[in-house]
TORPA-4810 file (N, C-alpha, C, O; in nm, 3 decimals):
<nodes>
NODE_1_-0.164_1.225_0.516_-0.302_1.239_0.646_-0.349_1.154_0.657_-0.385_1.106_0.550_M
NODE_2_-0.384_1.072_0.784_-0.423_0.969_0.845_-0.590_0.994_0.830_-0.627_1.099_0.778_K
NODE_3_-0.688_0.901_0.876_-0.833_0.917_0.819_-0.878_0.806_0.966_-0.821_0.727_1.042_F
NODE_4_-0.964_0.841_0.952_-1.015_0.736_1.045_-1.198_0.744_0.997_-1.255_0.835_0.937_F
NODE_5_-1.251_0.625_1.045_-1.418_0.586_0.990_-1.481_0.749_1.066_-1.393_0.803_1.134_L
NODE_6_-1.585_0.809_1.061_-1.658_0.859_1.120_-1.777_0.751_1.086_-1.788_0.647_1.021_T
NODE_7_-1.873_0.846_1.180_-2.015_0.749_1.202_-2.089_0.699_1.093_-2.151_0.592_1.095_K
NODE_8_-2.078_0.818_0.948_-2.176_0.793_0.835_-2.072_0.649_0.765_-2.117_0.562_0.689_S
NODE_9_-1.934_0.657_0.813_-1.847_0.533_0.745_-1.885_0.424_0.841_-1.917_0.321_0.783_A
NODE_10_-1.890_0.417_0.971_-1.926_0.274_1.004_-2.076_0.269_0.963_-2.126_0.157_0.955_R
NODE_11_-2.139_0.356_0.943_-2.304_0.251_0.870_-2.324_0.254_0.754_-2.436_0.243_0.706_E
NODE_12_-2.207_0.271_0.681_-2.176_0.191_0.567_-2.168_0.288_0.452_-2.162_0.240_0.339_G
NODE_13_-2.167_0.415_0.467_-2.151_0.507_0.369_-2.024_0.510_0.311_-2.014_0.549_0.194_S
NODE_14_-1.964_0.489_0.348_-1.780_0.522_0.308_-1.726_0.626_0.322_-1.625_0.641_0.253_G
NODE_15_-1.763_0.733_0.410_-1.733_0.846_0.437_-1.616_0.843_0.508_-1.608_0.757_0.596_V
NODE_16_-1.494_0.941_0.484_-1.416_0.931_0.558_-1.357_1.068_0.608_-1.374_1.151_0.519_F
NODE_17_-1.297_1.119_0.714_-1.237_1.207_0.809_-1.116_1.227_0.846_-1.046_1.137_0.891_S
NODE_18_-1.073_1.364_0.831_-0.917_1.382_0.865_-0.902_1.335_1.026_-0.987_1.393_1.093_P
NODE_19_-0.823_1.252_1.099_-0.751_1.239_1.206_-0.691_1.356_1.288_-0.572_1.380_1.274_L
NODE_20_-0.757_1.421_1.361_-0.693_1.474_1.443_-0.636_1.419_1.584_-0.660_1.307_1.628_T
NODE_21_-0.564_1.505_1.638_-0.497_1.467_1.783_-0.559_1.518_1.887_-0.603_1.630_1.866_T
NODE_22_-0.587_1.453_2.049_-0.620_1.501_2.196_-0.580_1.558_2.235_-0.464_1.595_2.219_V
NODE_23_-0.666_1.598_2.315_-0.565_1.635_2.461_-0.637_1.589_2.604_-0.754_1.603_2.642_F
NODE_24_-0.524_1.530_2.668_-0.352_1.549_2.670_-0.366_1.459_2.560_-0.446_1.368_2.539_P
NODE_25_-0.222_1.527_2.465_-0.183_1.436_2.397_-0.139_1.335_2.423_-0.073_1.296_2.326_S
NODE_26_-0.138_1.250_2.521_-0.070_1.120_2.566_-0.075_0.993_2.501_-0.187_0.948_2.476_T
NODE_27_0.019_0.933_2.471_-0.047_0.809_2.376_-0.111_0.704_2.407_-0.117_0.612_2.325_T
NODE_28_-0.170_0.694_2.527_-0.257_0.587_2.620_-0.403_0.642_2.559_-0.478_0.563_2.503_A
NODE_29_-0.438_0.789_2.576_-0.563_0.914_2.585_-0.525_0.903_2.393_-0.634_0.870_2.347_A
NODE_30_-0.441_0.914_2.295_-0.510_0.914_2.190_-0.558_0.785_2.127_-0.663_0.774_2.065_A
NODE_31_-0.455_0.668_2.154_-0.496_0.537_2.102_-0.635_0.516_2.145_-0.727_0.490_2.068_L
NODE_32_-0.644_0.529_2.267_-0.783_0.499_2.322_-0.873_0.619_2.223_-0.956_0.574_2.144_T
NODE_33_-0.858_0.723_2.231_-0.968_0.785_2.136_-0.946_0.723_2.009_-1.028_0.780_1.937_A
NODE_34_-0.892_0.650_1.948_-0.894_0.587_1.775_-0.955_0.484_1.792_-1.008_0.440_1.689_I
NODE_35_-0.971_0.419_1.894_-1.010_0.261_1.875_-1.179_0.262_1.963_-1.267_0.178_1.946_Y
NODE_36_-1.184_0.380_2.053_-1.325_0.398_2.075_-1.389_0.477_1.974_-1.501_0.442_1.940_T
NODE_37_-1.335_0.584_1.917_-1.396_0.707_1.865_-1.468_0.822_2.007_-1.549_0.915_1.994_G
NODE_38_-1.423_0.786_2.094_-1.441_0.911_2.213_-1.303_0.969_2.268_-1.187_0.934_2.289_S
NODE_39_-1.409_1.103_2.278_-1.270_1.161_2.340_-1.235_1.143_2.468_-1.310_1.090_2.550_I
NODE_40_-1.071_1.203_2.506_-1.077_1.150_2.689_-1.138_1.182_2.818_-1.135_1.126_2.927_P
NODE_41_-1.232_1.355_2.744_-1.316_1.348_2.860_-1.489_1.237_2.869_-1.580_1.259_2.949_A
NODE_42_-1.487_1.107_2.745_-1.545_1.048_2.739_-1.500_0.900_2.796_-1.568_0.830_2.870_K
NODE_43_-1.377_0.872_2.747_-1.358_0.742_2.806_-1.197_0.736_2.918_-1.115_0.645_2.923_H
NODE_44_-1.197_0.818_2.965_-1.111_0.902_3.077_-1.019_0.809_3.093_-1.009_0.767_3.209_G
NODE_45_-0.931_0.752_2.997_-0.787_0.694_2.980_-0.681_0.857_2.939_-0.702_0.936_2.847_L
NODE_46_-0.576_0.861_3.038_-0.494_0.959_3.020_-0.366_0.922_3.024_-0.280_0.989_2.967_T
NODE_47_-0.344_0.833_3.079_-0.242_0.780_3.077_-0.216_0.612_3.098_-0.321_0.548_3.098_S
NODE_48_-0.107_0.541_3.114_-0.094_0.381_3.128_-0.117_0.349_3.271_-0.083_0.236_3.306_F
NODE_49_-0.167_0.429_3.362_-0.247_0.418_3.504_-0.353_0.450_3.523_-0.396_0.545_3.458_S
NODE_50_-0.426_0.394_3.603_-0.544_0.473_3.648_-0.602_0.407_3.785_-0.582_0.288_3.810_A
NODE_51_-0.680_0.496_3.878_-0.759_0.513_3.948_-0.840_0.413_3.934_-0.916_0.453_3.845_H
NODE_52_-0.886_0.269_3.976_-1.007_0.229_3.981_-1.113_0.224_4.119_-1.087_0.141_4.206_I
NODE_53_-1.175_0.273_4.129_-1.270_0.313_4.261_-1.281_0.144_4.292_-1.202_0.095_4.373_P
NODE_54_-1.354_0.081_4.243_-1.445_-0.066_4.288_-1.289_-0.119_4.339_-1.297_-0.178_4.447_D
NODE_55_-1.153_-0.111_4.287_-1.057_-0.210_4.363_-0.979_-0.133_4.456_-0.865_-0.159_4.495_L
NODE_56_-1.078_0.000_4.499_-0.948_0.039_4.532_-0.806_0.076_4.535_-0.732_0.080_4.633_K
NODE_57_-0.771_0.109_4.378_-0.639_0.107_4.381_-0.639_0.182_4.217_-0.722_0.209_4.131_D
NODE_58_-0.486_0.195_4.238_-0.391_0.228_4.117_-0.399_0.110_4.050_-0.392_0.002_4.108_V
NODE_59_-0.418_0.124_3.894_-0.389_0.007_3.802_-0.322_0.050_3.686_-0.377_0.126_3.606_A
NODE_60_-0.184_-0.001_3.670_-0.070_-0.021_3.549_-0.169_-0.096_3.447_-0.189_-0.217_3.458_N
NODE_61_-0.233_-0.016_3.342_-0.283_-0.099_3.217_-0.255_-0.133_3.144_-0.312_-0.161_3.038_L
NODE_62_-0.126_-0.144_3.187_0.002_-0.193_3.024_0.007_-0.398_3.063_-0.002_-0.505_3.003_V
NODE_63_0.026_-0.344_3.199_0.101_-0.480_3.260_0.033_-0.563_3.332_0.067_-0.677_3.362_F
NODE_64_-0.132_-0.468_3.383_-0.227_-0.530_3.440_-0.194_-0.580_3.640_-0.198_-0.688_3.699_S
NODE_65_-0.171_-0.469_3.673_-0.136_-0.514_3.809_-0.228_-0.361_3.907_-0.287_-0.265_3.858_Y
NODE_66_-0.206_-0.394_4.040_-0.250_-0.292_4.097_-0.098_-0.241_4.218_-0.028_-0.306_4.295_G
NODE_67_-0.102_-0.087_4.176_-0.050_-0.053_4.239_0.068_-0.060_4.413_0.187_-0.053_4.443_F
NODE_68_-0.074_-0.080_4.484_-0.080_-0.091_4.617_0.018_-0.216_4.655_0.130_-0.210_4.704_S
NODE_69_-0.054_-0.322_4.619_-0.031_-0.452_4.626_0.048_-0.572_4.500_0.074_-0.692_4.514_D
NODE_70_0.062_-0.513_4.423_0.127_-0.568_4.321_0.011_-0.657_4.254_0.075_-0.734_4.182_G
NODE_71_-0.101_-0.683_4.242_-0.146_-0.811_4.276_-0.239_-0.814_4.103_-0.272_-0.703_4.061_R
NODE_72_-0.268_-0.912_4.033_-0.277_-0.885_3.882_-0.419_-0.885_3.860_-0.487_-0.981_3.898_Q
NODE_73_-0.463_-0.797_3.809_-0.589_-0.786_3.743_-0.596_-0.815_3.622_-0.521_-0.774_3.533_I
NODE_74_-0.738_-0.931_3.607_-0.789_-0.956_3.496_-0.926_-0.933_3.445_-0.990_-0.896_3.543_A
NODE_75_-0.997_-0.937_3.349_-1.141_-0.907_3.310_-1.187_-0.816_3.376_-1.287_-0.848_3.440_D
NODE_76_-1.146_-0.694_3.388_-1.226_-0.575_3.393_-1.146_-0.437_3.372_-1.034_-0.392_3.395_F
NODE_77_-1.296_-0.385_3.302_-1.341_-0.301_3.208_-1.408_-0.172_3.265_-1.513_-0.129_3.218_D
NODE_78_-1.338_-0.108_3.375_-1.420_0.038_3.483_-1.461_0.138_3.332_-1.555_0.216_3.342_P
NODE_79_-1.391_0.128_3.206_-1.392_0.286_3.182_-1.440_0.272_3.066_-1.394_0.358_2.991_F
NODE_80_-1.529_0.187_3.002_-1.600_0.189_2.851_-1.729_0.166_2.890_-1.745_0.076_2.971_L
NODE_81_-1.817_0.222_2.854_-1.945_0.145_2.824_-2.000_0.149_2.690_-2.122_0.165_2.685_N
NODE_82_-1.927_0.137_2.567_-1.945_0.170_2.460_-1.884_0.102_2.353_-1.762_0.116_2.355_K
NODE_83_-1.927_0.035_2.261_-1.864_-0.017_2.163_-1.715_0.037_2.131_-1.675_0.152_2.115_L
NODE_84_-1.660_-0.067_2.129_-1.523_-0.014_2.063_-1.538_-0.021_1.870_-1.647_-0.041_1.815_A
NODE_85_-1.449_-0.006_1.817_-1.403_0.083_1.670_-1.472_-0.079_1.590_-1.550_-0.086_1.495_A
NODE_86_-1.415_-0.181_1.660_-1.371_-0.309_1.565_-1.546_-0.402_1.641_-1.578_-0.517_1.611_S
NODE_87_-1.601_-0.338_1.709_-1.739_-0.384_1.727_-1.850_-0.332_1.683_-1.967_-0.368_1.688_Q
NODE_88_-1.764_-0.195_1.616_-1.884_-0.125_1.526_-1.857_-0.213_1.365_-1.944_-0.260_1.292_Y
NODE_89_-1.769_-0.213_1.355_-1.717_-0.245_1.234_-1.787_-0.417_1.228_-1.851_-0.455_1.130_L
NODE_90_-1.768_-0.479_1.313_-1.834_-0.633_1.337_-1.942_-0.652_1.270_-1.958_-0.727_1.173_A
NODE_91_-2.061_-0.545_1.352_-2.222_-0.513_1.299_-2.227_-0.511_1.182_-2.316_-0.577_1.129_E
NODE_92_-2.134_-0.434_1.098_-2.142_-0.444_0.962_-2.030_-0.519_0.875_-1.967_-0.477_0.778_K
NODE_93_-2.023_-0.654_0.945_-1.947_-0.728_0.834_-1.787_-0.743_0.804_-1.724_-0.827_0.740_G
NODE_94_-1.747_-0.624_0.876_-1.593_-0.615_0.877_-1.542_-0.679_0.956_-1.587_-0.662_1.069_V
NODE_95_-1.411_-0.796_0.939_-1.334_-0.873_1.047_-1.223_-0.765_1.087_-1.147_-0.708_1.009_H
NODE_96_-1.229_-0.750_1.218_-1.078_-0.635_1.234_-0.985_-0.737_1.320_-1.020_-0.829_1.395_S
NODE_97_-0.843_-0.687_1.282_-0.774_-0.786_1.349_-0.668_-0.649_1.463_-0.684_-0.527_1.467_T
NODE_98_-0.598_-0.711_1.516_-0.507_-0.569_1.631_-0.415_-0.666_1.553_-0.445_-0.780_1.519_S
NODE_99_-0.267_-0.586_1.524_-0.166_-0.659_1.536_-0.099_-0.567_1.621_-0.102_-0.446_1.597_I
NODE_100_-0.022_-0.625_1.740_0.093_-0.553_1.810_0.169_-0.649_1.890_0.158_-0.772_1.895_T
NODE_101_0.247_-0.574_1.951_0.362_-0.640_2.042_0.272_-0.774_2.163_0.206_-0.742_2.262_D
NODE_102_0.293_-0.900_2.120_0.251_-0.998_2.172_0.265_-0.979_2.343_0.215_-1.066_2.416_R
NODE_103_0.318_-0.889_2.388_0.325_-0.897_2.531_0.235_-0.796_2.624_0.245_-0.763_2.743_N
NODE_104_0.156_-0.766_2.532_0.028_-0.655_2.514_-0.098_-0.756_2.582_-0.170_-0.733_2.680_F
NODE_105_-0.096_-0.886_2.485_-0.205_-0.952_2.468_-0.304_-0.994_2.619_-0.273_-1.106_2.659_K
NODE_106_-0.368_-0.954_2.670_-0.487_-0.944_2.783_-0.428_-0.857_2.928_-0.429_-0.890_3.047_G
NODE_107_-0.374_-0.726_2.853_-0.345_-0.598_2.936_-0.492_-0.551_2.952_-0.590_-0.572_2.881_S
NODE_108_-0.482_-0.500_3.038_-0.652_-0.407_3.029_-0.662_-0.299_2.986_-0.769_-0.241_3.003_L
NODE_109_-0.562_-0.236_2.920_-0.543_-0.157_2.799_-0.603_-0.194_2.659_-0.696_-0.143_2.596_L
NODE_110_-0.492_-0.331_2.623_-0.556_-0.405_2.527_-0.691_-0.471_2.530_-0.731_-0.535_2.433_S
NODE_111_-0.770_-0.457_2.653_-0.891_-0.523_2.616_-0.975_-0.396_2.613_-1.090_-0.422_2.577_A
NODE_112_-0.957_-0.275_2.637_-0.994_-0.167_2.605_-1.027_-0.146_2.436_-1.135_-0.119_2.383_V
NODE_113_-0.917_-0.166_2.387_-0.858_-0.114_2.285_-0.904_-0.189_2.112_-0.931_-0.150_1.999_H
NODE_114_-0.890_-0.298_2.178_-0.908_-0.434_2.092_-1.065_-0.535_2.126_-1.094_-0.650_2.091_H
NODE_115_-1.125_-0.455_2.191_-1.239_-0.548_2.226_-1.337_-0.601_2.021_-1.345_-0.531_1.920_R
NODE_116_-1.379_-0.720_2.042_-1.412_-0.731_1.948_-1.317_-0.762_1.797_-1.372_-0.809_1.698_G
NODE_117_-1.191_-0.734_1.799_-1.059_-0.794_1.715_-1.004_-0.917_1.756_-0.971_-0.952_1.870_S
NODE_118_-1.000_-0.969_1.662_-0.864_-1.095_1.655_-0.744_-1.019_1.696_-0.698_-0.910_1.662_A
NODE_119_-0.712_-1.097_1.768_-0.523_-1.069_1.844_-0.438_-1.131_1.764_-0.449_-1.252_1.745_F
NODE_120_-0.322_-1.042_1.695_-0.255_-1.114_1.620_-0.064_-1.050_1.663_0.010_-0.975_1.600_S
NODE_121_-0.047_-1.117_1.782_0.056_-1.061_1.862_0.199_-1.104_1.755_0.198_-1.206_1.686_G
NODE_122_0.320_-1.001_1.759_0.423_-1.013_1.678_0.555_-0.993_1.807_0.553_-0.889_1.872_Y
NODE_123_0.652_-1.087_1.832_0.781_-1.101_1.882_0.898_-0.975_1.794_0.975_-0.890_1.838_H
NODE_124_0.874_-1.001_1.706_0.993_-0.913_1.635_0.896_-0.840_1.523_0.799_-0.888_1.465_F
NODE_125_0.959_-0.702_1.510_0.858_-0.607_1.424_0.900_-0.658_1.254_0.843_-0.602_1.161_T
NODE_126_0.998_-0.763_1.229_1.019_-0.790_1.112_0.887_-0.847_1.078_0.859_-0.842_0.958_S
NODE_127_0.801_-0.898_1.157_0.667_-1.012_1.108_0.573_-0.927_1.082_0.468_-0.975_1.040_T
NODE_128_0.582_-0.788_1.098_0.466_-0.727_1.114_0.403_-0.749_0.944_0.282_-0.741_0.923_I
NODE_129_0.495_-0.776_0.842_0.439_-0.755_0.683_0.362_-0.874_0.694_0.246_-0.880_0.653_A
NODE_130_0.414_-0.955_0.741_0.347_-1.145_0.736_0.244_-1.149_0.808_0.167_-1.231_0.759_T
NODE_131_0.205_-1.104_0.896_0.091_-1.089_0.967_-0.027_-1.026_0.927_-0.145_-1.062_0.932_L
NODE_132_0.040_-0.900_0.878_-0.115_-0.816_0.764_-0.120_-0.906_0.668_-0.234_-0.921_0.625_A
NODE_133_-0.033_-0.979_0.611_-0.076_-1.007_0.486_-0.191_-1.171_0.527_-0.294_-1.224_0.486_A
NODE_134_-0.099_-1.190_0.618_-0.227_-1.350_0.644_-0.318_-1.312_0.735_-0.376_-1.410_0.780_D
NODE_135_-0.365_-1.182_0.793_-0.467_-1.088_0.812_-0.576_-1.091_0.685_-0.680_-1.156_0.677_A
NODE_136_-0.517_-0.999_0.589_-0.604_-0.948_0.430_-0.628_-1.124_0.378_-0.739_-1.156_0.336_L
NODE_137_-0.556_-1.190_0.383_-0.619_-1.358_0.317_-0.710_-1.383_0.376_-0.798_-1.407_0.293_R
NODE_138_-0.762_-1.397_0.512_-0.840_-1.456_0.577_-0.996_-1.390_0.568_-1.090_-1.461_0.606_E
NODE_139_-1.016_-1.287_0.528_-1.168_-1.212_0.509_-1.175_-1.096_0.390_-1.086_-1.012_0.376_N
NODE_140_-1.279_-1.104_0.317_-1.296_-1.013_0.217_-1.268_-0.866_0.257_-1.181_-0.785_0.223_E
NODE_141_-1.388_-0.859_0.354_-1.389_-0.744_0.444_-1.275_-0.718_0.564_-1.278_-0.802_0.655_R
NODE_142_-1.202_-0.641_0.572_-1.096_-0.615_0.699_-1.064_-0.470_0.733_-1.059_-0.365_0.669_N
NODE_143_-1.042_-0.511_0.876_-0.977_-0.339_0.908_-0.873_-0.393_0.981_-0.907_-0.471_1.071_F
NODE_144_-0.743_-0.370_0.963_-0.659_-0.392_1.046_-0.593_-0.260_1.110_-0.587_-0.164_1.034_I
NODE_145_-0.539_-0.241_1.253_-0.460_-0.200_1.331_-0.296_-0.210_1.342_-0.267_-0.303_1.418_T
NODE_146_-0.214_-0.164_1.306_-0.101_-0.221_1.375_-0.035_-0.098_1.483_-0.052_0.024_1.473_I
NODE_147_0.035_-0.165_1.576_0.082_-0.050_1.643_0.222_-0.164_1.719_0.305_-0.116_1.796_Y
</nodes>
């Protein structure tokens, strides 16, 4: 069974609770719920593309471009105005590292998911264990996500 930190655990009591899925059960909705602690109705991400009214466009959140004209979109986070899990943990003195495909670095979706977290990108999945071991050696209190 997988577990996720509850509010009380983020506040230091060390309580864990079962991790359940969300609706819609898409990767984008579920990962965003895990990384932010918000359900899709609150965080608003249900797919890898989203309409961004301020830009008057639909954006690809993984590769960070607008669909209408292909322009690159950077440093734009219209979806969340609350702290990500890594930011909560940083307030409690816990260092976070996100280990994921290096091609996702700088994407709009990664900006939402990994705010407050060190990014460690892999080119080959065979290097994940080494990256995790390195992250564990760097800090006494760690929260590491691997995708």
